[in-house]
Structure formats: C-alpha cells, structure tokens
N, C-alpha and C positions, 0 to 999 in steps of 0.2 A: 792603438793602430798597429797593423802589422809593421814590422821593422823593415829596414832596408834589405834588398835582396843580397844574397851572398855573391861576392865577387869571384871571378875566376881564380882558383888557386893554382899553384905551380903544377900540380898533378892532374888538373882538370882537363879531360879530353875535349876536343872540339866536336860539335854536332856532326860535322861531315865525316868524322872518324868512326861514328857509331853506325855500323852496317844495319842493325835492326831499325834504328830511327830513320835511316835513309829510305828503307823500303816502306816503313810506316808512313812517312811523309809522301812518298810517291803514290801510295795507295789512296791516301786522303785527297791529294791533289787531283788525281784522276777521277775519283767518284764525285768530288764536289763540283767539277765542271758540269758533269751530267745532271747533278741535282739542280743546279741553277737553270738548266734548260727545262727540266720537268716542272720546276716551280712556276715558271712563267707560262709554259705550254698548258698545264692543267688549268690555270686561271683563265687563259684565253679560250681554251676548249670549253670551259663551263659557261663563260659569258657570251662568246660569239657563236659557237656551234650548238650548244645546248640551251642557250638563251636564259641563263640563270639570272635571277634578280639579286639585289644586294644581300637580302636575307639568306637566300640559297647559297650564295657565294660564301657568306660567313659561316653557314653550317658545314659547307664542304671543307673550309679551312679548319674548322673545329674538329672534323672527323679524324684528321691525322693525329691530333693530340689527345683524343679521348683515351687511347690505350695507356698513355703516360699517367693519366689520372686514375685509371682503374687498376693497372698492373705495375705501375712504376716501382712501388716499394718492394713488391715481390721480385722484380727483376734485380734489384740491388742485392737481395739475399742470394739469389742464384749466382750472380757474378762473384760475390765474395766466397761462395762455396766451391766453385768450379773454375777451370782455367778460362781465361779471356779469349785466347787466340781462336779456339774452335768456334766460339760464339760469334766472333767478328767475321770469320770466313763464312759460316752458315748463314748469317744475316745478310751478307752481301749477295751470296748466290740466290737466296730466297727473294730478295728485292729485285734482282734481275728477272726472275721468272714472273713475278707479279706485274712488273712494268710491261712485259711483253703482252700481257692480257689486255691492256688498254687499246692498243691499235687493232688487236685481233677482234675484240668485241665491236669496235667501231666499223671495221670492214664488214662484219656480219650484220650490222644494223641493230645490234643488241645493247649498245652503250647509251645509257640515260643517266640522269643525275643521281638517282639512288644507287645504281650500280657503280658509278664512278666514286661516290662517297664510300661505299663498302670496300672497294679496292684501296682507296686512300687510307681507310682505317686499318686494314690488314697490313698495308705497307708501314703504317705507324707502329704496329706491334713489332715488326722486324727492326725498325729503326730504334725503338725503345731499347731492345736488348743490345743492339750495336752501340748506341750512345753510352749505355751503362758500362759496357765492357771497354769501350774506346778510351774514356777518360781514366779508367782504372788501369789500363794496359800501359799507358805512356810512362808512368813512374817506374815500370819494370824495365824500360828501355833507356831511360835518361837519368843521370845523377840529379839529385835535388837542386844543386847549384845551377843547373842548366835548364830547369823547367820553364822559367819565364821566357828564355830565348827559344826553347823548343815550341812552346805554345805560340809565341809571336810568329815563328816561321809558318806554322800551320795556319794562323790567322791571315798571314800575308798571302798564302796560296789561295785561301778562301777569297781574299780581296781581289786577287787577280782574276779569279773565276767570276766574281761579281762584275768586274769590268768587262771581260770578254764574253762571259756566259749569256747575259741578256741579249747582247748584239748577235752572238752566234745563234741564240734561240730564235730571235725574230727572223733571221735569215733562213733557218731550217723550217720554221713554221710557214714562211712564205712559199718555200719550195716543196716541202713534204706535207704540210698541214700539221696542226697541233698533235693529233693522235700519233702519227708516225714519228714525229720528232722525239717522242718519249723513248723510242727504241735506242736512241743514242745514249740515254742515261742507263738503260739496261746493259749496254755494252761496257760502260764505265764501271758499273758494279761488278761485272764479271772479271774485268781486269784487276780491280781492287782486291777482290777475293783471292785471286791467284797470287798477287803480290804479298798479301798478308799471310797466306799459307806458307810462303817461302821463308818467313822470319824464323830465325833460330833463337829461342829464349827459354830460360828456365822459369817455370811458373809453379811454385809449390802450392798445394791445395791443403785446406784444413782437413785433418783426419776426421773420420766419421764420429769417433768417440768424443771429439772436442766440440761437435756441433750441438747447439741447443734447439729448443723449439722454434718454429717459424716466428711466432709472435714475440718471443724473447729477442730474437735477432732483429726484428723490425723495430722494436722499442729501443734497442741499443743504437741503431743507426739514427733514429729521430732524436734521441737524447744527445747524441754527439753533435748534431747540427744545431738544435735549438737551445741547448744549454751551454754551448761554447761562447766565450766572451766576444769573439770576433765573427765567427761563422753565423751566429744567430742574426745580428743586424744586417749582415751582407745578404743572407737568404731572404729576410723579410722585405728588404728594399728591392731585391730582385723580383720577388713575387709581384709587387706593385708595378714594377717596370714592365713586366710581361703583360699584365692586364691592360695597362694603358697603351702599350705599343701594338698589341694585337687589335685593339679597337681602332687605333689610328691607321693601321695598315689597310684594313678593309675600306675605310672611308677614303683613304688616299687613292687607292687604285680606282675606285668608282669615280671619284672627283676628277681624276686626271683623264680618264677615258670617256666619260659621258660628255655629250654635246653641250655647248653653252646654253641652249634653249632649255635644258633640263637641269641646269645649275652646275655643270661641269666646266672643265677647261677645254675639252674637245681635242686633246692630243691623240695621236695615233699610237698603236702598239710599239712602233719604233721609237717614238718620243719617250714613252715609258721606259723602254729598254735603255735608251741613252741616259736618262736620269739615274737609273740603277747602275749603269756603267760608271758614272762619276762617283757613285757611292764606293765602288771598288777602288778607285784611285785614292779616295780619302782614307780608306782602310789600310791600303798599302803604306801610305805616308804615316798613319798613326802607329802601325805595327813597327815601323822603323824606329820610333822613339819610345816604344813601350819599356824596353829594358833600361834605357838611359834615364827615363823619368823615375823608374823604380829605384835606381841606384842613387840618383841625385836627391829626390824628394821623399823616398820611401813608398812602398806599395800602398799603404793606407791613405796618405795624402793624395796620391795619384788617383786612386779609385774614387775618393770622395769628391775631388775637384771635377773630374770628368762627369760623374753622375749628376752633379749640380748643373753643369753646362749643357747636358744632353737635350733638355727640352727646348733650348733657344732656337736651334735650326728649324724646328717644326713650326715656329711662329711665322716663318716665311710663307708657309703654305696658304693660310687664310688671307695673306696680304697679296697673293698672286691673282691676277685677273686674266681672262682669255686674251691671247695675242702673241706676238712674236717673242716677247720677253718672258713668257710663262716658263718655257723650257729652261731658259738660263737660270731663272730664280730657283726652280725645283732642283736642277742639277747642283747648284751651289749649296742648297740646303742639305741634299743627300750627302754631298762630299764632306761638309762640315760635321754632320752627325756621325759619319763613319770614321772620320779622323779621331773623334773622341772614343768611339767604340774600339778602334784599333789600338788605342793606348790602354784602355781600361780592361778589355777582355783577357789578354794574356796575364796581366798582373793578378786578376781575381782567380783565374784557374790555377796559376802557379802557387798562390798562397793556399788555396783549398787543398791542393794535392800535397803540398809540403808539410802541412800541420796534421794531416790525417794519416793514421797508420795504414799499412797495406791491407790489413784484414778488414778495414772499414771503408776502403775507397769506393767500392761499388755501392754500398748503402748510402754513403755521404752524397755521392753524385746523384743517385736516383731519388733520394729524398728531396733534394733541392729541385731537380729537374721535374719531378712529378707534380709538385705544387706549381712550378712555373708553367708547365703545360696545362694544368688545370685552370690557371688564370687565362690562358689562350682560349680554352674551351668556353669560358664565360665571355671573354672580351670580343672574340671574333663575331659570334652571332649578334652581340650587342652593337658592335660597329655596323653590321648590316642593317639592323633594325633602325638605327639612328639615320643611316644614309637613306633608306627607303622612306622614313617618316619626313626627313627634310625635303626630299624630292617631291613627295606627295603634297606637302604643304606649299612648296613653291609653285607646283602646277595648279593647285587649287586656288592660290591667290591670283595667278595669272588669268585663269578662266573659271570663275566661281561656279558655273553650271556644269563643269566637267567632272568626271569621276575622280575620286581622291587618289586612286592608284594609277600611276602613269603607265602608258602603254609601253610594252617592251619594244625596243628599237630593233630593226632587222639586223641580221648579221653583217658585220663589216666584210665586204667582199674580198678585201685583200688579206684577210687573216688566214684563210686556207684556200687552196686551189679548187677543192671539191665541195665543200660544204660551207709546282716544284714541287746538333739538325744547329744544305742551308741556303734558302732563297733570299735575295736582298729585300723582297717585299715582306718577308717574315724571317728576320735573322734568327740564328740559333746560337746565341751566346750562351754562357754557362747555365 
C-alpha cells in the first residue's frame, strides 16, 4: 500500500503562497462551473429538444470519450515531449469556440443529434489534450508534499460547482433554453485560458536527441503503469469503476426523468439538478477530510476502504419509488457517494503524481485515462440499451398488443422557452 502522505515540513510553503497554483486553481474553478452547466444542458437538449432515446443518449455520452480511446496514448507522448502550458491555453480557447457552435447551429435550425454528437466528439479531442497536460502540469507548480492538499482544493472547487452548477444550469435553461445556456460555458473557458496564460513557470522540455520512436515511448508509459506494484491494481480497478459508473449514469438519468407510467420516477429537471447539487455538498465534505485520512490511515487504506464502500449508496436507487420521498432518497445517495469520492480522488491523484517521474507524467495520466474513457465508450451505450430494453419490456407487459418500442414522450414544455473531465452525472475522477 502507498505509505502515509508527507507532513508539512518547516520549509514547506502554503498553497496560498504559490502564485502559479492560485491562478491554476482560479482557472480550474471558473471553467468547471461552466462545464457542469453544459453537462446538464447537453443532456436536456438531447432528450427534450432533440427527442433522444436512451440508446441515442448513451451514444451521445460515448462520443465525448471516443477521442480518449483513439488518441489518448498519443496525447501522453505529446505532453511529455512539449510544454504543458501552451496546450492548456490552446485547448481552453478551442473549446470556447466549439461550444459557441451549438447555439449558432440551433438558431439556424441545423442542430440534430448526429451534429451534436460530432461537436461533442471534437470537444472531447480538445479536452483530451487539456486533461493530459492538466495533471502533468500541477506537479510543476506544487511541491510533492502539498500534492494531496492541492488536489483536494481542486476537487472541492469541483464539488462546489456540482452544488451550484446544476441549479444554475436549470435556471439558465429555463430562461435561455439549453442551447444558449452552453454559451456560459464558452465564456468560462475563455476566462480560464487567459488565467492559465498568465502563469509564470519554467517547463524544461526533452531535447530532440533524447527522444525515441513514438512506439517506444508509448510502450514505456504503459509499462510504467501496468508493471508498477501499486499503479497497476489502482489502474485496473479504476477501469472497472468507469465501466460500471458510465452504465449506471445513463440508466440513472433516464430513470429519474421518465414518467412513472414508463417505469421512471417522474422527477423534473430541477429535481435532477437538486440531487446533483447534494452530490456537490458531499464532495466538499469528503475533500475536507482527504488529507487528514491520508495522514491518519495512509493513502492506500483510504483508497481501498472508500472504493469498497462506493457501491452502497447506489443501492438506494432501486429501493426508491415515485413519490415525495424519491428526491430525498436520491439526494442522500448522491451525497454519500460523493463524500467517498471526495476522500478517495485527491489521494489517488497525489500518489500517482508523486511516484511518477516528470518525464512520464503525461504518459502515465493518459494511459490510465484512455482506458478509463474507453470503458465509458462501452458502458454508456450499454446503459442506454439496458434502459430501452427494460422500458420496452415494461410497456409490453402492460399492454401485450402494443409495439415493443415505447413512444417518445413529447418535450417537457418547461425545459426551454422556445422549443456537460466534469458533470456530476458523469464524474471525471482520475
């Protein structure tokens, strides 16, 4: 097991004293608020405005992660060969432009599910390079002994965004409509890019003479992860976690929003946003104890215990029935799950970053993330197929003479006046 985290030494600076980290944290906090708005807005846009089925919603969610599966390992090599800061700034500005295309196409009447999926996939390419550089950049700004606290602060900002983001998203969607609400996220990416551009940091890059072939560097990154005594089991358990959670997320959203007559709980978009808001409260609480748990019990015991407990809050979902208590039970389940996530996430990230040399940070991160996102590509459509099959079976048993495929329900009128690596519906842990 990983040992206990390093304690603060007499010469250890405080996080607030590190100007580069302050701007990095501000950029992350700004963009993550917008990301939670888009995460909910895109799902509501697909289901309510474009009338997506569960299978189509699963494919749409998978589209964002396909680039991680196809290009993830390559991105790691690029990050290790070049400087991270220009990649972070370029990815943020590129994502701002891409998000502006969604409302523009909607206004012109050209937005449909295939087009939305294509935009989400291209957005995934930009996010892939940003995520690869993001985790490799943090150890350049923060001493090793402060990595757990630094990651915990970032996770807490994400948690606050999860609390306020869905509520803000539903309000914006009500007033502006889902397509225009995405513009808020575009603005946050622009602000984030400008903040990152202002960070002063020294980033040495490997000389061209020291570089090997692309295949050799890919193999080195994979060997580091899957032959490491601790990174290998952490990575493999994470892959299984992402497969299961991506499946659950799709089923969860459809189960919450669909009417009781079609096997759902019949909650509104606001109810879904409130449940995700409680997830943010749990994550803030969990992040508060992340470093304390690591120092008291060790990072290894903390990670193992929290991962064992994570499935338990999900057991509340099938025990929930339509009615007034449904929202309370779902909110409690989300809060409990994210308390565990808030404790586990910073410890895992800090351990991975602390044991990996700087020259392998990009490949280590993208090797793990690529397979994680590949699991999402498999799990999200599978979740949609399961949800559609379960609904068809329920409708078929209710009226044997009816078609097996349920009719699409009309748009919820309150969703828009005229017609979302990190979202709480699909968290983006390590």
